[in-house]
One Martini backbone bead per residue (centre of mass of N, CA, C, O) as a GRO file, in nm:
protein
   90
    1UNK     BB    1   1.369   8.534 -10.196
    2UNK     BB    2   1.240   8.523 -10.489
    3UNK     BB    3   0.934   8.532 -10.674
    4UNK     BB    4   0.845   8.398 -10.970
    5UNK     BB    5   0.547   8.487 -10.999
    6UNK     BB    6   0.573   8.783 -10.929
    7UNK     BB    7   0.774   8.848 -11.152
    8UNK     BB    8   0.590   8.752 -11.391
    9UNK     BB    9   0.355   8.947 -11.339
   10UNK     BB   10   0.516   9.203 -11.394
   11UNK     BB   11   0.594   9.120 -11.696
   12UNK     BB   12   0.254   9.052 -11.753
   13UNK     BB   13   0.047   9.253 -11.635
   14UNK     BB   14  -0.110   9.038 -11.438
   15UNK     BB   15  -0.107   8.774 -11.613
   16UNK     BB   16  -0.151   8.469 -11.494
   17UNK     BB   17  -0.125   8.274 -11.733
   18UNK     BB   18   0.138   8.388 -11.850
   19UNK     BB   19   0.306   8.358 -11.593
   20UNK     BB   20   0.277   8.051 -11.556
   21UNK     BB   21   0.407   7.971 -11.832
   22UNK     BB   22   0.701   8.083 -11.745
   23UNK     BB   23   0.747   7.881 -11.473
   24UNK     BB   24   0.697   7.630 -11.631
   25UNK     BB   25   0.844   7.300 -11.758
   26UNK     BB   26   0.644   7.106 -11.814
   27UNK     BB   27   0.418   6.985 -12.027
   28UNK     BB   28   0.208   6.943 -11.774
   29UNK     BB   29   0.080   7.213 -11.555
   30UNK     BB   30  -0.182   7.315 -11.705
   31UNK     BB   31  -0.534   7.292 -11.648
   32UNK     BB   32  -0.792   7.349 -11.891
   33UNK     BB   33  -1.148   7.448 -11.856
   34UNK     BB   34  -1.316   7.666 -12.012
   35UNK     BB   35  -1.080   7.886 -11.925
   36UNK     BB   36  -1.022   7.724 -11.663
   37UNK     BB   37  -0.833   7.666 -11.391
   38UNK     BB   38  -0.800   7.322 -11.242
   39UNK     BB   39  -0.481   7.274 -11.280
   40UNK     BB   40  -0.162   7.290 -11.082
   41UNK     BB   41   0.194   7.259 -11.134
   42UNK     BB   42   0.454   7.388 -10.895
   43UNK     BB   43   0.670   7.208 -10.885
   44UNK     BB   44   0.994   7.322 -10.850
   45UNK     BB   45   0.940   7.610 -10.770
   46UNK     BB   46   0.992   7.967 -10.664
   47UNK     BB   47   0.757   7.981 -10.472
   48UNK     BB   48   0.547   8.156 -10.242
   49UNK     BB   49   0.316   8.283 -10.037
   50UNK     BB   50   0.274   8.538 -10.207
   51UNK     BB   51   0.160   8.385 -10.463
   52UNK     BB   52  -0.101   8.261 -10.339
   53UNK     BB   53  -0.268   8.528 -10.346
   54UNK     BB   54  -0.303   8.500 -10.672
   55UNK     BB   55  -0.494   8.217 -10.651
   56UNK     BB   56  -0.778   8.275 -10.501
   57UNK     BB   57  -0.948   8.333 -10.784
   58UNK     BB   58  -0.937   8.012 -10.849
   59UNK     BB   59  -1.234   7.862 -10.801
   60UNK     BB   60  -1.180   7.596 -11.008
   61UNK     BB   61  -0.966   7.480 -10.845
   62UNK     BB   62  -0.865   7.127 -10.766
   63UNK     BB   63  -0.539   7.137 -10.809
   64UNK     BB   64  -0.215   7.170 -10.624
   65UNK     BB   65   0.131   7.182 -10.678
   66UNK     BB   66   0.399   7.229 -10.395
   67UNK     BB   67   0.655   7.078 -10.436
   68UNK     BB   68   0.947   7.212 -10.374
   69UNK     BB   69   0.900   7.494 -10.230
   70UNK     BB   70   0.849   7.815 -10.056
   71UNK     BB   71   0.612   7.698  -9.913
   72UNK     BB   72   0.432   7.704  -9.635
   73UNK     BB   73   0.218   7.554  -9.425
   74UNK     BB   74   0.058   7.816  -9.373
   75UNK     BB   75   0.007   7.891  -9.670
   76UNK     BB   76  -0.145   7.631  -9.745
   77UNK     BB   77  -0.373   7.661  -9.535
   78UNK     BB   78  -0.482   7.931  -9.639
   79UNK     BB   79  -0.556   7.822  -9.921
   80UNK     BB   80  -0.752   7.599  -9.833
   81UNK     BB   81  -0.957   7.804  -9.715
   82UNK     BB   82  -1.001   7.966  -9.988
   83UNK     BB   83  -0.990   7.654 -10.137
   84UNK     BB   84  -1.184   7.392 -10.046
   85UNK     BB   85  -1.186   7.234 -10.351
   86UNK     BB   86  -0.871   7.213 -10.313
   87UNK     BB   87  -0.588   7.024 -10.371
   88UNK     BB   88  -0.310   7.065 -10.160
   89UNK     BB   89   0.025   6.983 -10.254
   90UNK     BB   90   0.331   6.939 -10.028
   0.00000   0.00000   0.00000
C-alpha cells in the first residue's frame, strides 16, 4: 500500500501544508491558528505509520484524527509519545 501523504510530500517538495491539503477531502480537515496546524483530521485517508514521522514536528498539534487509515496501533502510540499534548484518535 502506498502512503498518500508521502506521495503528496514528494509532489509538493516536502511542503507539509500543501501536501495535507491535497489528501484531505472534507470541508474542514486542517485547523490552523497563527500559521500553526493545531488540528488535523486524516480519517479515511490512505496514510500509514510512515507518514506519521512527517507530523512529529507539528509541536502545536492538539488533535489528530486517524480513523480508518493504514496507521497501526504501534504507530499511533509512537506518535502519542512524540506529541504528548496531542489527542491521537484512531
